[in-house]
N, C-alpha and C positions, 0 to 999 in steps of 0.2 A: 762768181762773189757769193750768190747764195749759198753754195756750199761752205763759204767760208763761214756764214753765219752759224750755220749748223756745228762747223766744225768746233767755233768758238764756246757755242752754248755747251758741248757736250764736253769740251775741255775744261771749261769752268766750274761746272757741274761736278766734273768727275775730281778734279783735284779739290775743288773746295770741300767737298766730303771727306776725301781724304785727310786734308789739313786739318780738318774740324774734329775728325776722331784722332788723329794724333796729340793735338792740343787736350782734348778729353782725356786721353789715356796717359799722357805725359803727368796729371795730377793723380793717377791711380796705380802707373808702373815706375820703374827707374830706368835711369840709361842704361843701367847693364842690360835690360830686358829689351829694349830697342836694338840694341847691339848684338845681343843673340840671333835675333830676326836678321839683323844685318848680316852676319857671319853666312847664316842658311841662304838668304836672297843674294848673295854676292856669291856664291859657290853654283848655286842653280844658274844665274845670270851668265857666269863665265862658260858653262857647257852650252846653254842655247845660244850665246853669241857665237861661240867657235864653231858649232855644228849648223848654225844658219845660213843654208843654202841660196837663201834669199830669192826663191821659185817666185813669191807673192809679188817683189817688186818686178821682177821679170814679166808676170802675167800684167802688171798696171800699166808698165811701159810699152808693152806689146800693142802697135797699130790698129791690129782686129778689135773690133767691138765685141765679138762675141769668142770667149777662150774655154767654152763647155768640153771640148776635146782633152784639154790639159788637166782639166780639176781632179780627174779621178787617178791621175799618175801622181799629183801633186799631194791628194789627200792619203794616197798610200804610203808615200815616202816619210809624212808628218807622221803617220803612226808608228811607223818603224822607228822612227827618230825619238818619238816619244818615250815609246817600252825601252829603246836603249838606253834613254838618260834617265829614267827613271832607275833602272835596275843598277846603273853605273854608280847614282847619286846615294843610293840605300847601301850599296857595299862601301864606299868609301867614306862614308858619315864619320866612324870613328878617326880615319885619319885625318880629317879636316880638322875634327874637334882637337886633335892631339897639336897638330901644325899651330892653331890660334891659342892654345893652353884653355880651352874652354870645354870640359867634357859635356857640359849641360847642353852644347850644342848638337850633340850626334842624333837625339830623339827628335829635335826640331828639324834636322835638316831630312830625316827619312819619310817625315809627314809631308815637308814641303816638296818632296821627290813626285808625290804623285800629280802634279801640276804640270808637268811636261806631257804626260800622257793625255791629261784633260784637255790641252790646248791643241794635242795632235788629233783628238775627235772631232775637232771642230768641223762646222759643216765649209766646206772649202768655198762654196758660193759667196763667201762672205768679202771674197777679193773684191766683188763686183761694186761693193758700198763706196769703195775708194775710186777704183776704175772709171766708174760711171759718175762720180762724183753724188753719189746717193747716202749724204751723210744724216738725212733724217733717220735712217735705217740704221747707221752705225751709232747714232744716238741711243736707242733703244739697245742696242748689241753690249755697247761699254757701260750706259748706266744700270743695267740688268745687275752685273758685276759689283760697280760701285755701291750700289744701295745694300746688296747682299753682303758685302765685306764690312760695310758699316754698322749693320744691325747684327751680323754674327760676332763679331769683334767686340762692341759693348756690349753685347749679352753677356759674353763668356767673362769677359773683364770683371762686371759686377760680381758673378759668382765665383772668380776664381783670384783675381787681381794678380795674374801671372802672364809669362811671355806667351800662354798657350791662346790669349784673346787675339794677339796678332797673327799666329799661324793658324788657328782654325778660321779667321775670317779670310787670310788670303787665300786659302784652299778653296773656299765656299764661292769665292769672287770668280775664280776659273770655272768651277763646275756649274755656276749659273749661267757665264757667257756660252760654256761649251752646250748647254740648254738652248739657250736663248738665240743660238746662231740657227739652228733649224726651225725655231719658230718664224723669225724674221725674213729668211730666204727659202725658197721653193726648189732649189736644186737638191737633188739626194744622190749622194755619191756612193761607189761601188768598189771594191779593192781591184785595182786594176794597175799595170804598168808597162808603159810604152819607153822601149830605149830611146828611140828618136826625140820623142816628145822630153825627157828626162835630159838628152844631150842638148836640145835646143834652148831650155831653159837655163840648164849648168852655163852656157856661154856668156849669158848677163849675169847670173848670178853670182857667178865664182867671185867677180870684184864687189858683190853687197857683202858675201862671206868675208873678204878680207877686210872690209872697211868695219863691218860690226866686231870683227875681231881687235882689229886696231884699236878703235873709240871706246870697245870696253876696257882694255888696259890704259887707256887715257883717262875715260870717266869714271872709273871704279878700280884703277890700280892703287890710287891714293887709300881708298877704303882697307884693300888687303895690306898695305903698309902699315897702315894704324892700327888694325886689328892684330896684327903679327908683333909690332914692335912695342905697341901700349896696353889697350886692354878693351874688353868689351863694351865697358862705361863710357871710354874713350871714344868709341867708334859710335856708341848710341848718340851722345854728343855732337860728333861731326856729322854724322848723316840727318839728324834731324834739322842742325842749322843748315844744312844742303837743302833739304827739302823746302824749307820756307824762305830760306834768302833766294833761292833760284827759281821759286814757282811760278813768277813773273814769265822769265825767260823759258822754262822749261815747257809751259802751256803753249806760249807762241812759236817755241820751234815746233811743237808736235803738230801746231795748226798749219805751219808753212809748209811743214813736210809732208803733211797728209792733203792739204790742198794745192799749192802750186806745183809739187811734183806732177802729177795727172794733168793739171792745168796746162802747165809749160810743155809737158810731151806732145799735146796738139797743137803746139806753136814753133816746135822743134827746127821747122824748115822754114819760117819767117822771124827772123833776129830781130828787125825794128818792131814788130809785135811782142817777142819776148821782151825787147829792153823796155818797153812801155809798162807791161805786166811786171815786171820786175821793180821798176821804180814804185809801182803803186803798191806793192806787198812791201817794199822796204819804208815808205812812208806810213802805212797802217803800224807796221812793226816798231818803229823807233819811236812813234808818239805815243806808245803804251810802255814800250821797255824801257825808254830813259828815265820818265818820273818815277816807275816802280822801282827800279833798282836804286836809282839815288835815295827815294825816301826809305825804303829798307835800311840801305847803310847808314843813315843818319837816326831813325827812331829805333835802331836794333835795343840799345840798352833798355829803353823804356818798355818797349815790345814782350822783352821775354821777362823782365819782371811782372808785365801786366799778365799775361799769358800762362807762363811755364812755373813761374816762381823762381825763387833766388839759388834752389838748387840746380839750375841752369845756366846761370849766367858765364859760366866759364866759356859757353859756346858764341857769345857777343861778339869778340873780333874775328870769329869764322865766318859769322853771317855776313860781318862788314865787307869782308875779302869776297865773298862769295859773291855779294849782290853785284860787285863792280865784273866779275868773271861772269854772271848770269848775263849783265846787259852785253858783253862780247860777243858772248853765244848766241843770243837773240840775233844779234846784228848779222853772225855767221850762218844763222837759219836760213837765212834769206839765199846764202851762196850754193850750197849743196844741191838744192833741188834744178838748179840752172844746169849745173854740171850733170847730173843723173837724166836729166830731159835731154840734153844734148848727145848722151851717149858715152859721156867721160866721167863714169864714177870711179875710175881710176886714181884721178886727182883726190878724191877724198882719203884712198888708201895711201899713195904716196905722202901726202902732207899728213896723215895720221900717224904713220910710221916715223918720219920725221920728228914730230911733236912728241910721239913715247920715248925715242932715244933719247933726247934732252931731257926731258923729265926723271927719266930713268935715273941718270946721271946725278941728279940732285936731289930727289926727294927724300930719299933714307937718311943720308946725313942731316938736312934741315929737319927732319921729323926727329930724328933722334936727339937734336939740340933744344928745338922750339916746340916739340909737342905738335896738336892737331892747329894750331895757328901756323907753325911753319909748314905743316903740309899743305895748307891752302893758299898761302903766300906763292908756294912752290908751283902750284899747278898754274894761278893766273901769271904769274910772271912770265913763264915759258910761253904763255899764249900770246903776251901782250908782245914779245918779241922773242923769237925770229918769226911764230908761225902767222901773226896776224898780216904783217904786211905781205907775205906771200899771197895769202887768202884774198886780199884786196885785188893784187895786181891779175890773179886768174879769173875773178869775177868780171874785173873791167876789161879784159882781152875777150871773156865769153859772149859777152852782151855789146861788145863794141861802145863802150861807152867812156869816159874820161874820169879823172882822179876829181877834177874841180867840180864836176856834177854831183859826183857822189858825195863830196865834202860839204858841198854846200845843202843837201836833203838831210844831213846829219846833223848840222851845225844848229837850225831851229831849234829842235826840241833839247838838244845838248845844253844851249844857253837856256832855257826856259826852266830846265832842271836843276842847272847849278842856282839858277835864282831862287827856287823854290826850297832847295837845300839848304843855301844860307840862312833865309828866313826860319827854318823850321829849327837849325842849330840855335839861332839867338833864342829862338823860344823855348827850347828846351834846359838852355841854362839859365834862363831868367824865371820860367814857370814855377809853382810851387802849391800845387793843388793837392786836398786832401787825398783823393783817390787815384792811384797811378794808372787805373783802367781809363780814368776819365781824363788824365793827362794825356794819353796817347790819342784819344777820341779827337781831342782839340789839335794835337800835332797834324795828323791826318787831315783834318778838315782845312787847318791853314795853309799847308802844304798843297792841298788840291785847290783850292782857292787861287793862290798864287800861281801855280801852273797854268791854270785856266785862263788867268788874266793875261799871262805872258804870250800864250798859245794865240790867243786872241788878238793882240797886238800884232804880233807878227804874221797873221793871216790877212789883217784887214789894211796894215801898212807897209808890210815887205814882199806883199803877193806871194805868199808860199806856195798857196794852190792845193792846202790839206781840205778845204769846203769842197772842193770839185769830188777830189778821191772819196772823203765820206758821204758825199751826196749820192754817188755811184754805189757805195757799200751800203747806204739805207735804202735805196732804191730797190735793192735785191731782195728785201725781206718779203 
């Protein structure tokens, strides 16, 4: 649990800086500027995901506490991969720009192409941060890039008010993390390649490669469709809406995957202990994810007017749909670490492939007809059915639990969040304050008070058990 505290702090500060930066830059840049960066990052992420061999996950899952013998081979492969990706991205930049109908994306992508090489040069010893649950070191490593991104992006934006603020901030963050990796961990790599080690790592990593590839298409295939069918401005609106509406779910998912997987891996031979850890993780996840997602969906119109301004109002319905989707993804984030810890990452690949096929059948016609709102609705709808029921069935089978217990755990924060949402909707319809930002603060405060009261009633009157979980969590600080 102590590692979870550090992971939580890291992710909150990292994402908080990122969202604050976006909110500030949204007043200085245009949706099209964000869309140009989105095109470049979409292309970069595609190549990174499809070439991710999953060696870092294999090293974390390895039962041995010391994996030094693997690190030089791992580092050498990552450098070669970084060089290859950088070269390919620089060469195909004009083709990508032509595909999306945005010639301005060519130089942006060529500069972004530096980042795979920077990541490849990182100290491979950072794998120990997650393997040994040393998240205080992960905090230093991660925040070095976050602070650099914030400072560089704002400085360049003040000077140029152009997309280069976003681009240079992104590249600078990866450069800072590369340098920090050597400052924080004492391992010093040397170029080497051992065929047996590479083969051993690939045995586990091949499923991570498949999972990464499939989930890229699922999570960002809609971005590609929007960039292709609509415009850079539409893509900018869609991506910013996603980043804010899905932020709680994204952070929870990252914390769960970074902490739960290595922790569960140590319990892979003890199903009762794994089941207990799963339910504690689920409880902490949903008590945060439910109110955050319901709250975002309800206050989205007021939030966009207060933070971004009226030019960004077209993204309100997207935020509302994505908030619901984010809640479901946060719940799902508690399942995949169980499957990986039990040596079944193939579940993720197979489920993802099925979900991808169903989404691909509907997203293009729906986006043509309904724009960015249609794309968001398609992504949400496919996950609700048929994917989510299969997810639930597999996790119940994996930890040997029951559907009744799972639903009982989810019901408490669900009811409390719906009560909160109803009160906030009523206030939003009746309030008439002179400043929209003040109205937003009142809505958030009222929602928090209603949810907190409902949770307190459920805990004291219905014996929810949240207090014990939170006491364990706090005792680890």
